[in-house]
N, C-alpha and C positions, 0 to 999 in steps of 0.2 A: 440610181446608185446608193448604196448604203454608206452612211458615213464611217470613216475607219474607227475601229474599236479604240485605238490610242486616243481619238477625240471625244468618243462617247463617254468614256468612264470619267473624265475630269467634269463633263457637263452635268452628268448624274450625280456625282458628289456635291457639285456646287448647289444643285437643285434641292437635294436633301439638307445640306446646310442651311440654305435659306428657309426651308419650311421648318426646320428645328428652331431657329432663331424667332421665326413669327410664331411657332406655338409656345416657346418659352415667354415671348412678350405677351402673348395673350393670357397665359397663366399667371404671370405677374400683374398684369392689370386687374384681372379678376381677383387675385388675392388682395390687391391694395384696397379693393372696395369691399372685401369682406369685413364685417364687423368683429371687433375684440369680443370673443365668446368667454374668455377664462384668463386667469393669471397663474402662471407657474413660477414659484418662488424658491429659491436655492439660497441658503446662508452657509458659507463655508468658514473654516478656521476654528481654532479653540478646542478642537478634539471632542465636539458634542456640547461643550458648554456654550452659552449664548450671552453676549450683551444684548443683542437684538434677536428677536424670534422672526420665523417666517410670517406669522401673523401680523406682527408690527410692521415688518416691511409691506405687507399688503394693504394694511391700513394707510400707511405713508403715501402709497401709490394712489390708492383710491380717494384720499383726502387732499390731494394736491391743489385742488380748487376747479378741476374740470372733471367732466364725464370720462370715464374710461371703459367700461363695459358697454358694448354696443356701437361705440366710435369706429367708423372705418380705420383699418390699419394705416393707410396712407395719410391720415390726419394726426396720427399720434406724433407727440413731440417726443422721440426718444432721448434726444439730447438732455431735454429738461428734466426727465425722469432720473437719468443718471447723475446730473448735477445736483438734483434735490437730494438724492440718497447719499451721495458723496459728502454732503454738508453735515451729515450726522456724525458726531465725533467719533464714534465707535466704528465707523466704516471706513476701511481703507480704500476699497475699490467696488466699482458698481458698473454692471453692464446690462443692458436691455436690448431685446431684439424679438421680433415676431416670426411666427412660422405660417406655412400655407393653411394650417387647420383653424386660424384664427386665434392662437394662443400667445398671449404677450409673456415672454420669458424674462425674469428679473433674476439676476445673480448678484450676490453681495458677498464681499470678503470683510471679515472683521479683524479689527486691529489685534495684535498679539502682545500684552504688555510684557517687558522684562524686568521691570522694576517699579516699585512704587515709591514716590518722593513724598517726604513730609517737609514742606517748605519752611524757612525760618519766619514766614509771616503768619503760619498757623493753617495755611491751606494745605492740601493733599491732592496727588494727582499721579498718573501712571506716565511711564516712557515706553513707547511700543517697540517693536523689533526693527522699525525703519527709523527710529530716531525722532519721533513725533510725540508730543504731550497728549494726553487725552483725559477727560473728566472720569471720576469714578462713576460706578453704575450701580444701582440697586438690584439689578437683575444677577450679577455675577461678581464674586470676589476671586481672582485669580491667586494661586500661591506662588509668589514671586518675593524676592529680596526686597528689603525696605532700605531706602537711603534717606539719612537725615544729617543735620549739622549745618554747616555754613552753605546752604544752598537756597537760592532764590532766582524765580522768574515770574515778573508780573504777568497775571492773566493766565497762566498756565492750568490753572484748576477749571477754566472754564472754556479756553479754546484750544485749537490744535495748532501747536507751535513746533517749528523744527529746531530741536536742540544743536544739531550739527551744523548750522549756519556759521558763518565766521565772522559776524559783526562782534561790537565790543559787548553788547548786551549778553550774547550767548557766552562769550568767553568769561565774563565777570560771574555768571551764573554757575560755572563748573559743572553744569549739567552735561555737557559733552563727555567730560571725563567719567561720570557716573554712568552714562550710557555705554561707553566703551568698556568700562569694568563690568557692568551687569551683563552685556553681551558675551562677554568672555567667560564669565561665570556659568552662563546658561548654555554655553555650547558644549560643556563637558559634564557627564553624570556625577563625577566625584565632586567637582567644584559646586554644582548645583544642589547636591544634597547636602553639602558642608555649610555654605555660607547663608546667613540669616540676614545680616545688616551690613550696610556700607556706610561709613562715618566720614563726612567731609570735615577736617578739623581746621582749626583757625589759622594754622601755620601752611596751608596750602596742600597738605597732604591727604591720604586717606588710610583709614583703619577699618579692618573687616571683624565681624564678630560671628562666630560660628553658632550653629544651631545646638550644638551640644558643648558644655563647658562654658567657663567664665573668662577666657582670655580674649585678648584683642590681638589681631594679627596686623602688623604694620606694613604696609607695602609702598610707602613713599608717595610719589607723585603720579602713580598709576601707570608708569612706563615699565618696560620689561616684564611683563605679567607672566609671559610662558616661563621665564627663568625663575621667578619668584614663587609660582605655583608648583613648579617642579621640585623646588627645595622643601616647599611645606608638605607635599605628598610624601616625600622621602622621610621627612621628620615624623610624621604621623605613622609611617609603615616601620620605621626603625629607631627613630630617637626615643620615642615614648616607651619602647620596651626596657630602657635602660634607666629611666627615671620615672617619678610620679609627676606627670605633666600638669595635674592639678595645683601643683605648688606654684606655678607660673601665672603672672598676671598679663604679661605681654609675650608675643612671639614675633620677632623682628626680622623681616625678611629683605631688609633695604641694602645689606651688605654684600659684597661679591663672595661667592662659594661658602657662605655660612649662616647658620640661622642663630640668632642670640636671644636668649630668653631672660627674662627679669622675674626674679622670684617676688611672691607677695610679701608685703610688710606686715600683714597680720595674718593669723591661722585662717 
């Protein structure tokens, strides 16, 4: 007697599934024994500019202390490679994985600076788009606003520190506010093209210095940025048509619904 078709079909499907699982397991075990034959490096971010190159990443992986090429894929310490690359100050993320053809793939994301800080202790460093400090690099100098004045964070020129942390050291440094202002400036082409410097004044406020002109733009404590920059945009679009803006030394945006300008005391 032949088995009913309703019973035969599930049995066949189960058998096929077992065969597929076994085949995949065999392929995986075979691949794990395959030696690493090459590295494929990808460095992302910075629109073609590089704090670190693909060749430098390759050298970092190859010089970690153990062999890489020729080592079975199963014996590669992927986590150690990723941790090593993440420890590089200009690297924000690192991912490593291998494929069946024996290639070890390494992908690195670079940090993206939004402002360069000149610390009051004489050191200088960047703050990136995620709020972390990073040292300067001889490989690339990005075009970002400069922040100076009453700013200080010990160790920021040599370590990756998070300026958005809420402890007392970070609050005293005022770098969290600088990061917020710089990020706001960077988010809009008009603001990004306009502002060259962010100055932290001794009274706890901030002034901005445009790339063109000799005015200081007073924005107060760094709050209400949308409202204050809207007034500045309107002033540049309409106000300067009615007067010679070169006569003014300061443009004050701190007051509600108005822009207050101070004339220069000398020609």
